[in-house]
Steps between C-alpha positions, in 0.01 A plus 500: 500500500565208262824309539725476196626150426784417266506188284693298760239574770223413255674173417542421871126561553416282200713212629364536854147494361578167335665356813533710814682222686802471275834581665679826427774305320254357245328836463837671449590260221170568321527880518876529443598653833694381804318331787581794731362759255179299454457472878552878530251575221235265644542661843453844341187377319360373831591819693347723231176297510524371143512148649267463796492121547639177366242224474451150370277416206356158568456246223178350634502227233805347671293480816225316313262795470337679209423870509141576415329836454133581542311807386167594657224731380243560773138514385185547704689503831515740788818666616474296820498169308794613286697597811427164668617320184821702491567434869445128439747471212761718672500253792520192275838326530540441125439862396827690449375838375173691466435819301194710437467656158286716281379403157399155387565334837446620856744265667795283406694253711773241463543172677729201513349154469623145446226429245187653354275335760690651790 
């Protein structure tokens, strides 16, 4: 059954999406509620499963990396060769995500690198 959210809960979720590490006092100021009410509402959102985790979004540029994406279309290969390729890139230390797809490309992946040669 869907959970009904009022505008204050929606605003809390919006602000947490922008910065999940901000203190309740700053969040309260932004949504126009007391710190205690915001804490209570966030706890309810967690208990009801609307919020499952708080996580960091890393600005890789500040670490000296660039995010690169690659899209692969397999041609004239066997399923065994494709699987070996996928296993290879999944194990590569620079690769941060891998996805198979249908349509124009068979595979997409993202990686962090210091420069284009890396």
